[in-house]
TIDREN-130378 format. One record per residue (C-alpha): x, y, z; residue in one letter. Coordinates in steps of 0.1 Angstrom, whole numbers, plus 5000, padded with zeros to 4 digits. Layout:
! TIDREN-130378
XYZA/...
! end
This chain:
! TIDREN-130378
098868872641M/099768712674N/102068862700L/104968632692L/104868732655N/104569092664K/107669072687N/109668902659I/108669172635L/109569442660R/112969292667Q/113669232631T/112869592623H/114969722652R/118169542641W/117669612604L/117269982614G/120569972632V/122469832603V/120670022575A/120270342595G/123970412596I/124270402558Q/121070592553L/122470862575L/125670872554L/123670882522W/121671172536T/124571372549V/126671322518S/123671412496G/123171732516L/126771822511Y/126571772473F/123572002471T/124972282493L/128272342476L/128372472440P/130272232418I/132472532407E/133772572442E/134572202444I/136472222411H/138472512425G/137272752398D/137573042422H/141272982424L/141772992386R/142373292363K/140373322332A/142573232302Q/142473452272A/141373272240A/143973252212I/142673342177P/142773052153V/144173262125S/147073382146K/149373092136H/150072902104Q/150472552118W/151372222102M/148671962097S/148771652119P/149671442088D/152571672080Q/153771652116V/153571272117L/155471232085K/158471392103L/158371122129H/158270772114P/158570622149D/155070762157L/153370592128Q/152370292148D/151670482180K/148070432192T/145970712207S/142370792211R/142871142197E/145271402184I/144471732200R/145472082190L/146272282222S/148672552232H/151372602258S/152372952268N/150573082238G/152272852213N/150172592194P/151072232200I/149671892191Y/148971642219L/149171272212I/148471112245G/151071282268S/153471352238L/153771712228R/154671822193L/155272182181D/152372262157A/154472522139L/157672312133T/156571952141G/159371922166E/159071692196K/158971892228L/160671792260N/158671712291A/157572002312I/160372122336S/159772242371E/160172602361Q/157672562332Q/155172392355A/155472692379L/154872932350E/151772742338I/150272742373V/151273102380R/149473202348A/146473002357G/145773082394T/145073372416T/146573192446G/150073212461T/152372922452I/153972752482A/155972452467D/156172202439I/157071842435K/157071572408L/154771282412I/155570952395Q/152970722410T/149870752430V/147770522452A/144370402440A/142570632464D/144770932458S/143271272452E/144971262418Y/144070932401R/143270812366G/145171102351R/148471172334E/151671062351L/154271182358P/152771512369A/153871822388W/151971892420Q/151972262428V/150672352462R/148772682467I/148672842501E/144972922498E/142872632509E/145972412507D/144972362471A/146972142447H/147372222410F/148471922389Y/150271972356V/150971682333G/154771662328A/154271532293G/151371732280S/151872052300G/148072062306N/146472152339L/144971812347Q/143171882380A/142772122409V/142171972444R/140872182472T/139672112507N/136172132494A/136971872468W/138671642494R/135471642515W/133471582484F/135671282475D/135371132510L/131571172511L/131271042475W/133170732486A/130770682515L/127770762493H/128570492466I/130370272491M/133370232468D/136070322493Y/139070282470E/138470382434N/135370602440R/133970522405D/131770212409N/128170222422F/127069902406N/128569662431H/127169402455L/127669602487L/125669912478V/122969692462Q/122769482494A/122469792516L/119869942493A/117769622495V/118269612532L/117069972535S/113969892515V/113269592538I/113769812568T/111170072556V/108669792547L/109069622580S/108569952597G/105370012577L/104169662585A/104869712622L/103070042621F/099969882605T/099969592629V/100269822659T/097470052646L/095169762641R/095869632676S/095069972691R/091869992671S/090769652683R/091669742719S/089670062716A/086569872705T/
! end
């Protein structure tokens, strides 16, 4: 390979390295973070209290069919599932975010502020600081793709947020500082800076291809340089 071609290869590798190197560094740093922190800490499990299981035989509840017969307006309601859950020890049916008493079939009102506080107080070891109702969230919010409206209960420890669905009364998510760092690094890792859930897009594919080309050009440059030195030595 002549000197001109070698210089072109060297310059190409250098500029590819600048562009790809930044993303390669982000991939490495974010990957390191993912491996260092236990997923339980990111999920905020250390701020939760273990919940006692409720024996199935404790209650005589109505069947879903019996409950739905009491509410003709629900006959055409669509939902992926009807779940049997409990709220403050009482069995309930959840149809989406709608709550129905599993003992009487009665529709239950949305969770009040006081009820949300009681749910979080029973489920956390932390100290409750404040609470607010969230009606909407941005696409890149720490609470996204989940039930709305929801109660956001802030815990003093780690500035953690406990989110309780206002309709279902279920604890939907716990967000800690460790989770927020994870979320940021995950966005940088998959290069989906808004929704954080798509890693099959053109940008990440292009950078991956560019990184491969950078490595291959570096190997080619190394091989050419090694051959040149061998010839010079002889």
